[in-house]
C-alpha positions as CSV (number, residue, x, y, z in Angstrom):
1,M,174.7,-56.3,215.1
2,S,176.3,-54.5,217.5
3,S,177.0,-51.8,215.2
4,I,173.3,-51.5,214.4
5,V,172.3,-51.7,217.4
6,K,174.6,-48.7,218.7
7,L,172.8,-46.8,215.7
8,L,169.7,-47.2,217.0
9,K,170.2,-46.6,220.9
10,S,171.4,-43.1,219.3
11,Y,168.7,-42.7,216.9
12,P,165.8,-44.8,218.0
13,S,163.2,-43.0,215.6
14,L,165.1,-44.1,212.4
15,P,162.3,-47.5,212.3
16,I,159.8,-45.1,212.3
17,I,161.1,-42.9,209.1
18,A,162.0,-46.1,207.5
19,A,158.8,-47.1,207.5
20,L,157.1,-44.5,207.0
21,L,159.7,-43.8,203.8
22,V,158.6,-47.2,202.4
23,L,154.6,-47.1,203.5
24,F,154.5,-43.6,201.2
25,S,156.5,-44.1,198.8
26,S,154.7,-47.5,197.9
27,L,151.2,-45.5,198.6
28,S,151.7,-42.6,196.2
29,P,153.8,-41.9,192.9
30,Y,153.9,-38.5,193.6
31,F,156.0,-39.1,197.3
32,F,159.2,-39.1,195.8
33,T,159.5,-36.4,193.7
34,A,161.3,-33.3,193.6
35,G,158.5,-30.7,193.7
36,N,156.9,-32.9,196.9
37,A,160.4,-32.5,199.0
38,E,161.0,-29.3,198.1
39,S,157.4,-28.3,199.6
40,I,158.3,-30.5,202.4
41,L,161.5,-28.4,203.2
42,L,159.7,-24.9,202.9
43,A,156.7,-25.9,205.1
44,N,159.1,-27.3,207.9
45,S,161.7,-25.2,207.9
46,V,160.1,-22.7,210.8
47,V,159.5,-25.8,212.9
48,L,162.8,-27.4,212.6
49,I,164.4,-23.9,213.7
50,A,162.4,-23.9,216.7
51,A,162.9,-27.6,217.6
52,V,166.7,-26.8,217.7
53,G,165.8,-24.0,220.7
54,M,163.3,-26.3,222.3
55,T,165.9,-29.2,222.0
56,L,168.4,-27.2,223.9
57,V,165.9,-26.3,226.4
58,F,164.6,-30.1,226.9
59,L,168.4,-31.2,227.2
60,T,168.8,-29.1,230.8
61,G,165.1,-30.8,231.7
62,G,163.4,-27.3,231.2
63,I,160.3,-26.3,228.5
64,D,159.6,-23.2,226.4
65,L,155.7,-22.7,226.1
66,S,156.5,-19.7,224.8
67,I,158.5,-20.4,221.9
68,A,155.7,-20.6,219.0
69,T,153.7,-17.2,220.2
70,V,157.5,-15.5,220.5
71,I,157.3,-16.7,217.0
72,S,154.8,-14.9,215.9
73,A,156.3,-11.3,217.9
74,T,159.5,-11.4,216.3
75,A,158.0,-12.2,213.0
76,V,155.2,-9.0,213.6
77,V,158.5,-6.5,215.7
78,G,160.6,-7.4,212.3
79,G,157.6,-6.9,209.8
80,V,156.4,-3.7,211.0
81,V,160.3,-2.4,211.1
82,M,160.5,-3.5,207.4
83,A,157.3,-1.9,206.7
84,Q,158.7,1.4,208.0
85,T,162.2,0.8,206.9
86,D,162.0,-1.2,203.8
87,S,165.3,-3.2,205.3
88,V,165.9,-6.0,205.4
89,F,169.0,-5.7,208.4
90,W,166.8,-3.5,210.2
91,G,163.7,-5.7,210.4
92,T,166.1,-8.7,211.0
93,S,167.9,-6.9,213.9
94,A,164.5,-5.8,215.6
95,A,163.6,-9.5,215.0
96,L,166.3,-11.1,216.6
97,L,167.1,-8.1,219.4
98,A,162.9,-8.9,220.4
99,G,163.8,-13.1,220.6
100,L,166.8,-12.3,222.6
101,L,164.5,-9.9,225.3
102,F,162.1,-12.8,225.4
103,G,164.5,-15.4,225.8
104,L,166.3,-13.7,228.3
105,L,162.8,-13.2,230.5
106,N,162.4,-16.5,230.5
107,G,166.2,-17.5,231.1
108,I,166.3,-14.6,234.1
109,C,163.2,-16.2,235.7
110,V,164.0,-19.8,235.4
111,G,167.5,-19.9,235.7
112,F,168.5,-17.0,238.0
113,F,165.2,-16.9,239.8
114,G,164.4,-20.5,239.9
115,L,160.9,-20.0,238.6
116,N,159.2,-23.1,237.4
117,P,159.8,-22.9,233.7
118,F,156.2,-24.1,233.0
119,I,154.3,-21.5,234.5
120,T,157.1,-18.8,233.5
121,T,157.0,-19.4,229.8
122,M,153.2,-20.0,229.6
123,G,153.3,-16.3,230.7
124,T,155.6,-15.2,228.5
125,A,153.7,-17.0,225.8
126,L,150.4,-14.8,226.9
127,V,152.9,-11.4,227.0
128,A,154.4,-12.6,223.3
129,R,150.6,-12.9,221.8
130,G,149.5,-9.9,223.4
131,I,152.5,-7.9,221.4
132,A,151.9,-10.1,218.2
133,F,148.2,-9.0,218.5
134,T,148.8,-5.4,219.2
135,L,151.2,-4.3,217.2
136,S,150.2,-6.0,213.9
137,E,146.4,-4.9,215.2
138,G,145.2,-8.7,214.3
139,I,146.1,-8.4,210.7
140,A,148.5,-9.8,208.5
141,V,151.7,-7.0,208.2
142,K,152.6,-5.8,205.0
143,G,155.4,-4.4,203.4
144,T,157.8,-6.8,203.2
145,P,160.8,-6.0,200.9
146,E,161.2,-7.9,197.9
147,V,164.7,-9.1,198.5
148,L,163.2,-11.1,201.3
149,L,160.2,-12.7,199.6
150,D,162.8,-14.1,197.0
151,F,164.6,-15.1,199.5
152,G,161.6,-17.3,200.9
153,F,161.5,-18.9,197.0
154,E,164.9,-19.5,196.0
155,L,166.9,-22.8,195.5
156,L,170.1,-23.3,195.4
157,W,170.9,-27.3,194.6
158,G,167.4,-28.1,194.7
159,I,166.9,-26.7,198.6
160,P,165.3,-23.8,199.3
161,Y,167.4,-20.9,201.0
162,I,165.4,-20.8,204.0
163,M,165.9,-24.7,204.9
164,I,169.3,-24.2,204.3
165,V,169.5,-21.7,207.3
166,G,168.0,-24.3,209.2
167,I,170.7,-26.8,207.9
168,F,173.5,-24.3,209.4
169,I,171.3,-23.5,212.6
170,V,171.9,-27.5,212.9
171,V,175.2,-27.7,212.3
172,I,176.2,-24.8,214.5
173,C,174.3,-26.2,217.1
174,S,175.4,-29.3,216.5
175,L,179.0,-28.5,217.1
176,A,178.6,-26.2,220.2
177,M,177.0,-29.4,222.0
178,S,179.5,-31.7,220.8
179,K,182.5,-30.0,220.7
180,T,182.6,-27.1,223.5
181,T,182.8,-27.1,227.1
182,W,178.9,-25.0,227.3
183,G,177.5,-28.0,225.3
184,R,179.1,-30.5,228.0
185,Q,178.1,-28.4,231.1
186,V,174.3,-28.1,229.4
187,M,174.3,-31.9,229.1
188,L,175.8,-32.6,233.0
189,F,173.5,-30.0,233.9
190,G,170.3,-31.3,232.7
191,S,171.6,-35.6,233.7
192,N,172.5,-34.2,237.6
193,R,172.1,-30.6,238.6
194,E,174.0,-31.2,242.1
195,A,176.8,-32.7,240.4
196,A,177.1,-30.0,237.7
197,R,177.0,-27.1,241.1
198,Y,179.8,-29.3,242.8
199,C,182.2,-29.5,239.2
200,G,182.1,-25.6,239.9
201,I,179.5,-25.1,236.8
202,N,178.1,-21.9,236.9
203,T,174.1,-23.6,236.9
204,R,172.7,-20.3,236.7
205,L,174.1,-19.3,233.7
206,I,173.8,-22.6,231.7
207,E,170.2,-22.5,232.4
208,T,169.5,-18.9,231.3
209,S,171.7,-19.6,228.1
210,V,169.3,-22.4,226.7
211,Y,166.5,-20.0,226.9
212,V,168.5,-17.1,225.3
213,L,169.3,-19.3,222.5
214,S,165.8,-20.5,222.0
215,G,164.3,-16.8,222.3
216,L,167.1,-16.1,219.3
217,L,166.2,-19.0,217.5
218,A,162.6,-18.5,217.5
219,G,163.4,-15.0,216.2
220,I,165.3,-16.6,213.1
221,A,162.1,-18.8,213.1
222,G,159.9,-15.7,213.1
223,M,161.8,-14.2,209.8
224,V,161.6,-17.5,208.1
225,S,158.1,-17.3,208.4
226,I,157.8,-14.0,206.8
227,A,160.2,-15.2,204.2
228,N,158.1,-18.3,203.4
229,L,154.5,-16.8,203.9
230,G,154.9,-13.2,202.5
231,N,153.8,-11.3,205.5
232,A,153.9,-11.1,209.1
233,L,151.8,-12.8,210.2
234,P,150.5,-12.9,214.1
235,G,148.9,-16.0,214.8
236,V,151.6,-17.5,212.4
237,G,153.1,-19.6,215.6
238,D,149.3,-20.8,217.0
239,T,149.8,-24.3,215.6
240,L,153.3,-24.9,215.8
241,L,154.1,-25.2,219.5
242,L,152.8,-29.2,219.2
243,L,154.9,-30.1,216.3
244,I,157.6,-28.7,218.0
245,I,157.8,-30.5,221.0
246,G,156.5,-33.7,219.0
247,G,159.3,-33.0,216.8
248,V,161.9,-32.8,220.0
249,V,160.1,-35.9,221.8
250,L,159.5,-38.1,219.0
251,G,163.0,-37.7,218.1
252,G,164.4,-39.2,221.3
253,T,165.3,-36.6,223.3
254,H,164.1,-37.0,227.2
255,M,162.3,-33.7,229.0
256,N,163.6,-35.0,232.0
257,G,167.3,-33.7,230.6
258,G,170.4,-35.3,230.1
259,E,169.9,-37.4,227.3
260,G,169.3,-36.8,223.6
261,S,170.6,-34.4,220.5
262,I,170.4,-31.9,217.9
263,M,170.6,-34.8,215.2
264,R,167.5,-36.9,216.9
265,T,165.7,-33.7,217.0
266,V,166.2,-33.5,213.2
267,L,164.6,-36.6,212.5
268,G,162.1,-36.2,214.9
269,V,161.0,-33.1,212.7
270,T,161.4,-35.1,209.5
271,I,159.4,-37.5,210.7
272,L,156.4,-35.4,211.4
273,A,157.4,-33.9,208.0
274,T,157.4,-36.7,206.0
275,L,153.4,-38.3,207.7
276,T,151.8,-34.9,206.5
277,S,153.1,-35.1,203.1
278,G,152.2,-38.2,202.8
279,L,148.7,-37.9,204.1
280,N,147.9,-35.2,202.3
281,L,148.8,-36.9,199.5
282,L,146.6,-39.9,200.1
283,G,144.0,-36.9,200.6
284,I,143.5,-37.5,204.1
285,P,141.2,-35.3,206.0
286,F,143.1,-32.7,208.0
287,Y,141.4,-33.4,211.5
288,D,142.2,-37.3,210.8
289,Q,145.6,-36.3,210.4
290,L,145.6,-34.9,213.5
291,I,144.5,-38.1,215.0
292,V,147.1,-40.1,213.2
293,Q,149.7,-37.5,214.1
294,G,148.7,-38.0,218.1
295,V,149.1,-41.6,217.6
296,L,152.3,-41.7,216.0
297,I,153.6,-39.4,218.5
298,F,152.7,-41.6,221.4
299,V,153.9,-45.2,219.5
300,G,157.5,-42.9,218.6
301,Y,158.2,-41.7,221.6
302,T,158.0,-44.9,223.9
303,L,160.1,-47.0,221.4
304,A,162.2,-43.8,221.3
305,M,162.7,-44.5,224.9
306,K,162.9,-47.8,225.2
307,L,165.3,-48.5,222.4
308,S,167.7,-45.4,223.9
309,R,167.9,-47.6,227.4
310,T,168.7,-50.6,225.7
């Protein structure tokens, strides 16, 4: 019994995903099929990658409202460069560099100048959105190289390549948080900033680093969105912000910092992906799905907070 309690404390959203799997598998014979699993993985790879970056920011007690529009901006930057050079390498490099610059802007403003992360990243979000629509002239950027298009739909052992990218990022970031000094400093900073400062931790650098990583992961997500959709869309991130934040909080990561993990976020994103897939199979209208998602996030977050504190 104690092991079960410990498991629920570590991963408080497990009962929710178990209940959803049982519910939808009993209501639809198509839920547990290879085709549905593949569609879930393809549709949620971008959200998963970005949610990892948001988790890192949440663990310091911050928030990155710009991450979704940075996905759009980096996708457009990468798309424009690829259209001009026909090179995935240069397109990816440009997208990652753009993501790093957006993240660095947020990190310096929040970490070194002490600006409010909500206001700072909201301003960055507007800048990124403006850049995305200016560079693309408000339309999809075409000319994606065939190799990237193929990458977006090829499978390895039944798993889409773009989801393998997401899994790789989850593993690397999880190891960084659990096995490195930097990861322990991030957790201490989120738990008690004053204690971290008295321990000699460079708190400004730690806080800046998570925003830089969030921007970098947004750049990767932007390129993955091109591989998934076929073109760079200036509005690709418009509907993603609430899904990204929802996945993080539903997984049980505290918005005040110091409590949570990458694996919790994986479960949170999986819950939203499972819910969307199940409701689609049942023919539930889109706007009704939004209501269900909102209720689930509220109930799930409340349950996750109570279980993690038991």
